[in-house]
C-alpha positions as CSV (number, residue, x, y, z in Angstrom):
1,M,-12.0,-24.5,17.2
2,V,-8.5,-24.3,15.7
3,D,-7.3,-27.7,16.9
4,C,-7.1,-29.3,13.4
5,L,-4.7,-26.5,12.3
6,L,-2.4,-26.6,15.3
7,R,-0.8,-30.1,15.3
8,A,2.3,-29.4,13.3
9,D,5.5,-29.6,15.5
10,R,8.4,-29.2,13.1
11,T,11.8,-29.5,14.8
12,E,14.1,-29.4,11.8
13,G,15.9,-26.2,10.7
14,P,14.2,-23.4,8.7
15,S,13.1,-24.3,5.2
16,P,15.2,-22.6,2.5
17,P,13.5,-19.9,0.4
18,R,12.3,-21.1,-3.0
19,T,12.0,-19.3,-6.3
20,L,8.6,-19.1,-8.0
21,G,10.2,-19.4,-11.4
22,A,7.9,-20.2,-14.3
23,S,4.8,-19.7,-12.2
24,L,5.4,-15.9,-11.9
25,G,2.4,-13.8,-13.0
26,Q,2.3,-10.6,-15.0
27,W,0.9,-8.1,-12.5
28,V,1.3,-7.0,-8.9
29,G,-1.4,-5.7,-6.6
30,I,-0.5,-3.0,-4.1
31,A,-2.6,-2.5,-1.0
32,A,-1.6,1.0,0.1
33,N,-2.1,3.1,3.2
34,A,-1.3,6.8,2.6
35,G,-1.5,7.6,6.3
36,S,1.2,5.1,7.5
37,G,4.0,6.6,9.7
38,R,4.4,10.2,8.8
39,G,2.7,9.9,5.5
40,G,4.5,9.8,2.1
41,G,2.9,6.6,1.1
42,R,1.8,7.9,-2.3
43,R,5.3,8.8,-3.3
44,A,6.6,5.4,-2.3
45,V,3.8,3.6,-4.2
46,A,4.4,5.8,-7.3
47,G,8.1,4.9,-7.2
48,L,7.4,1.2,-6.9
49,A,4.9,1.3,-9.8
50,A,7.5,3.1,-12.0
51,R,10.2,0.4,-11.2
52,L,7.8,-2.4,-11.9
53,D,6.8,-0.8,-15.2
54,A,10.4,-0.6,-16.1
55,L,10.6,-4.4,-15.5
56,R,7.4,-4.9,-17.6
57,I,5.4,-5.9,-14.7
58,G,1.8,-4.6,-14.5
59,C,0.5,-2.9,-11.3
60,R,-2.9,-2.3,-9.7
61,V,-3.2,-0.1,-6.6
62,A,-5.9,0.0,-3.9
63,W,-6.1,2.8,-1.3
64,T,-9.2,1.9,0.6
65,P,-10.2,-1.2,2.7
66,A,-12.9,-2.0,0.2
67,G,-10.5,-1.6,-2.7
68,R,-8.0,-3.9,-0.9
69,E,-10.6,-6.6,-0.5
70,R,-11.4,-6.5,-4.2
71,L,-7.7,-6.6,-5.1
72,V,-7.2,-9.6,-2.9
73,A,-10.2,-11.4,-4.4
74,D,-8.9,-10.6,-7.9
75,A,-5.4,-11.9,-7.1
76,G,-6.8,-15.2,-5.7
77,R,-8.8,-15.8,-8.9
78,D,-6.2,-14.7,-11.4
79,E,-3.1,-16.9,-12.0
80,A,-1.4,-13.9,-13.6
81,C,-1.0,-12.2,-10.2
82,R,2.6,-12.4,-9.1
83,C,2.1,-11.1,-5.5
84,L,0.4,-8.6,-3.3
85,V,2.3,-5.7,-1.7
86,A,1.4,-4.1,1.6
87,A,2.5,-0.5,1.2
88,G,2.4,0.9,4.7
89,G,3.3,-0.1,8.3
90,D,2.7,-3.3,10.3
91,G,-1.0,-2.5,10.4
92,T,-1.2,-2.6,6.7
93,V,0.6,-5.9,6.6
94,A,-1.8,-7.3,9.2
95,A,-4.8,-6.1,7.2
96,L,-3.6,-7.8,4.1
97,I,-2.8,-11.1,5.9
98,N,-6.3,-11.1,7.4
99,D,-7.8,-10.9,3.9
100,H,-6.3,-14.4,3.4
101,P,-4.3,-13.7,0.2
102,G,-3.8,-16.8,-2.0
103,V,-0.6,-15.4,-3.4
104,P,2.8,-14.4,-1.9
105,I,3.0,-11.1,-0.2
106,A,5.7,-8.4,-0.1
107,V,6.1,-5.2,1.9
108,L,7.0,-1.6,0.9
109,P,7.5,-0.2,4.5
110,T,6.2,3.4,5.0
111,G,5.2,3.0,8.7
112,T,6.7,3.9,12.0
113,E,8.3,0.7,13.2
114,N,8.0,-1.6,10.1
115,L,8.9,-4.6,12.2
116,F,7.7,-7.2,9.6
117,A,9.7,-5.5,6.8
118,R,12.8,-5.3,9.0
119,H,12.6,-9.0,9.8
120,F,12.7,-9.9,6.1
121,R,15.3,-7.1,5.3
122,L,12.9,-5.2,3.1
123,D,13.7,-1.4,3.2
124,R,12.0,1.7,1.8
125,R,13.8,1.6,-1.6
126,P,11.2,0.9,-4.2
127,E,13.9,-0.2,-6.7
128,R,15.1,-2.9,-4.3
129,L,11.6,-4.3,-3.7
130,A,10.9,-4.3,-7.5
131,R,14.0,-6.4,-8.1
132,A,13.0,-8.8,-5.3
133,I,9.5,-9.1,-6.9
134,D,11.0,-9.7,-10.3
135,A,13.3,-12.4,-8.9
136,G,10.4,-14.2,-7.2
137,R,12.3,-15.6,-4.2
138,V,9.8,-16.5,-1.4
139,A,10.0,-17.9,2.2
140,A,7.2,-19.7,4.1
141,L,5.9,-18.0,7.2
142,D,3.8,-19.3,10.1
143,L,1.0,-17.1,11.4
144,G,-0.5,-16.8,14.8
145,L,-4.3,-17.0,15.3
146,A,-6.1,-15.1,18.1
147,G,-9.7,-15.9,18.0
148,P,-10.6,-15.3,14.3
149,R,-7.8,-12.9,13.6
150,R,-4.3,-13.7,12.2
151,F,-1.1,-12.1,13.4
152,S,2.4,-12.3,12.0
153,L,4.5,-10.6,14.7
154,M,3.0,-11.0,18.2
155,A,-0.1,-10.7,20.4
156,G,0.0,-8.8,23.7
157,I,-2.5,-9.1,26.5
158,G,-2.7,-6.7,29.4
159,F,-0.6,-3.5,30.1
160,D,1.1,-3.5,26.7
161,A,-2.2,-3.7,25.0
162,D,-3.6,-0.9,27.1
163,V,-0.8,1.4,25.9
164,V,-1.5,0.4,22.3
165,T,-5.2,1.0,22.7
166,R,-4.7,4.5,24.2
167,H,-2.2,5.4,21.4
168,H,-4.7,4.3,18.7
169,E,-7.5,6.3,20.3
170,A,-5.4,9.4,20.3
171,R,-4.6,8.9,16.6
172,V,-8.3,8.7,15.6
173,A,-9.8,11.2,18.1
174,R,-9.9,14.1,15.7
175,T,-10.3,12.7,12.2
176,G,-12.1,9.4,12.8
177,S,-9.4,7.5,11.0
178,A,-5.8,6.7,12.1
179,G,-3.5,9.4,11.0
180,P,0.4,9.4,10.8
181,T,2.2,8.7,14.0
182,H,5.8,8.6,15.5
183,R,7.6,7.0,18.4
184,A,7.3,10.0,20.7
185,A,3.5,9.7,20.4
186,Y,3.7,6.7,22.7
187,V,5.0,8.7,25.7
188,E,1.6,10.0,26.9
189,P,-0.2,6.6,26.5
190,V,2.6,4.9,28.5
191,L,2.2,7.4,31.3
192,R,-1.6,7.2,31.3
193,S,-1.5,3.4,31.4
194,S,1.0,3.5,34.2
195,L,-1.4,5.6,36.3
196,N,-4.7,4.0,35.4
197,Y,-4.2,0.3,34.4
198,A,-5.4,-2.1,37.1
199,F,-3.2,-5.1,36.2
200,P,-5.8,-7.8,36.7
201,A,-4.7,-11.4,36.9
202,L,-4.5,-13.4,33.6
203,S,-4.7,-17.2,33.5
204,V,-2.8,-18.6,30.5
205,R,-3.7,-22.2,29.9
206,V,-1.2,-24.1,27.6
207,D,-3.3,-26.6,25.7
208,D,-0.6,-28.6,24.0
209,P,-1.0,-32.4,24.3
210,D,1.2,-33.8,27.0
211,A,2.3,-30.3,28.1
212,E,-0.8,-28.8,29.6
213,E,-0.4,-26.3,32.4
214,T,-1.8,-23.0,33.6
215,I,0.4,-19.9,34.2
216,V,-1.0,-16.9,36.2
217,G,0.4,-13.4,35.5
218,T,-0.6,-9.9,34.7
219,T,0.8,-9.3,31.2
220,A,1.3,-11.9,28.5
221,F,2.9,-11.9,25.0
222,V,2.7,-14.5,22.3
223,F,5.4,-14.1,19.6
224,N,5.6,-15.5,16.1
225,L,8.6,-13.4,15.0
226,P,11.4,-12.0,17.3
227,R,10.3,-8.4,16.7
228,Y,8.9,-5.7,19.0
229,A,8.8,-1.9,19.0
230,L,12.1,-0.1,19.7
231,G,14.0,-3.4,19.1
232,L,13.1,-4.8,22.5
233,P,14.5,-8.3,22.7
234,F,11.6,-10.2,24.3
235,V,12.3,-13.5,22.6
236,P,15.5,-13.2,20.4
237,E,15.3,-16.9,19.4
238,A,11.7,-16.9,18.2
239,R,11.3,-18.3,14.7
240,G,8.4,-17.8,12.2
241,D,8.9,-21.2,10.5
242,D,9.0,-23.7,13.3
243,G,5.3,-24.4,13.8
244,K,5.2,-22.9,17.3
245,L,4.7,-19.7,19.1
246,D,6.8,-18.2,22.0
247,L,4.7,-17.4,25.1
248,I,6.0,-15.1,27.8
249,V,4.0,-14.3,31.0
250,F,5.1,-11.6,33.4
251,R,3.7,-12.5,36.8
252,E,3.9,-9.5,39.1
253,P,1.4,-6.5,38.9
254,G,1.9,-2.8,39.1
255,P,3.5,0.1,37.1
256,F,6.8,0.0,38.9
257,R,7.1,-3.8,38.4
258,A,6.2,-3.2,34.7
259,L,9.1,-0.7,34.4
260,H,11.4,-3.1,36.1
261,Y,10.5,-5.8,33.6
262,L,11.1,-3.4,30.8
263,W,14.6,-2.7,32.2
264,L,15.2,-6.5,32.4
265,V,14.1,-6.9,28.8
266,L,16.5,-4.2,27.7
267,R,19.3,-6.0,29.5
268,G,18.3,-9.3,28.1
269,R,17.9,-10.8,31.6
270,H,14.2,-11.3,31.9
271,L,14.1,-14.9,30.8
272,R,16.3,-15.9,33.7
273,R,13.8,-14.9,36.4
274,D,11.3,-17.1,38.2
275,D,8.6,-14.5,37.9
276,V,8.9,-14.5,34.0
277,Q,7.7,-17.7,32.3
278,H,8.6,-18.6,28.8
279,R,7.1,-21.5,26.9
280,R,7.1,-22.6,23.2
281,V,3.5,-23.6,22.5
282,V,1.2,-24.7,19.8
283,S,-2.0,-23.4,21.4
284,A,-3.1,-21.6,24.6
285,T,-6.2,-20.1,26.1
286,I,-6.3,-16.7,27.9
287,E,-8.8,-16.4,30.7
288,V,-9.6,-13.2,32.6
289,P,-11.8,-12.1,35.6
290,I,-12.7,-8.8,34.0
291,P,-12.4,-7.4,30.5
292,V,-8.7,-7.0,29.5
293,P,-7.4,-5.3,26.3
294,Y,-5.3,-7.2,23.8
295,Q,-3.3,-6.1,20.7
296,L,-2.2,-7.9,17.6
297,D,0.8,-6.7,15.6
298,G,0.8,-3.3,17.4
299,D,-2.9,-2.5,16.7
300,P,-5.8,-2.9,19.2
301,G,-7.5,-6.3,18.9
302,G,-10.4,-5.6,21.3
303,Q,-10.9,-6.9,24.8
304,V,-10.6,-10.4,26.2
305,V,-13.8,-11.0,28.2
306,P,-14.7,-13.6,30.8
307,T,-16.6,-16.6,29.4
308,S,-17.2,-20.1,30.7
309,A,-15.5,-21.6,27.6
310,G,-12.3,-19.7,27.9
311,S,-11.8,-16.1,26.9
312,L,-9.3,-16.0,24.0
313,A,-7.9,-19.0,22.0
314,I,-4.4,-18.6,20.6
315,G,-3.0,-20.9,18.0
316,V,-0.5,-21.3,15.1
317,L,-1.1,-21.8,11.4
318,P,2.1,-23.4,10.0
319,S,3.4,-22.1,6.7
320,A,0.2,-20.1,6.2
321,V,1.7,-17.5,3.8
322,E,4.7,-17.0,1.6
323,V,6.8,-13.7,1.7
324,I,8.8,-12.2,-1.1
325,V,12.4,-11.9,0.2
326,P,15.5,-10.2,-1.2
């Protein structure tokens, strides 16, 4: 399905950022999420709009998914659009990326972890982001593809995704929409997953030409960028501009083994073990015996379900988007 998009295998160093220069547009679209992190998104957006206005750059803001989709469509049609800004957390970035923006993106981080923004050294100061937008310096970024959905950071299949799903369900249980969160809110989901998750076996088939193999484990991760919550160093050397993804499979089941793996990750010793497999891949397929949850960029992606054709296809989209960088 994604084979024609997955053939790039660039081995040279990272491409240097480029400057948009004369092609810069006259307005910026802001796709905003007022509920990211602990809230406060509206103040941050107002601050960015004021800084852009001082630089004589116009601004359009969308606060709803429908408004964001219209904003992205307008940006793709209008050559005067300079970039689109995700004002929120990593979920807001993921939503914007999956709208297939045809212009560069930037991030005003107001979420809990803000992993994407941290990777590109974008902080919460609206004045700093406004200056970066004005300068127009951009870097190309690969994206991962899990079924039809794009991801910029990582995909997780198994225990990790069960925790993410339980946390998300707790956030929306009362209001029907995801409210503000914080790191301590993950404690209960971790405990519940440790007690209830069954750790079914996953078969991860690497589909790369001349490198086909199948790895069996109980939890799998696919990283595009070397970022995970709490700064856990799963794949410190992962790069988002090399045309590949970093696959990690943890073989052994059970909550105590999962905690042991976590300790090894914290120590940076997990990649030395025989029961932890690491591969740099272009494409892979996840197969499961029973439905297994997966997450994309820290939000629930749904469930991987058993099918005769292979349950979940993973691939890479080289240089799929440009990011405004300081």
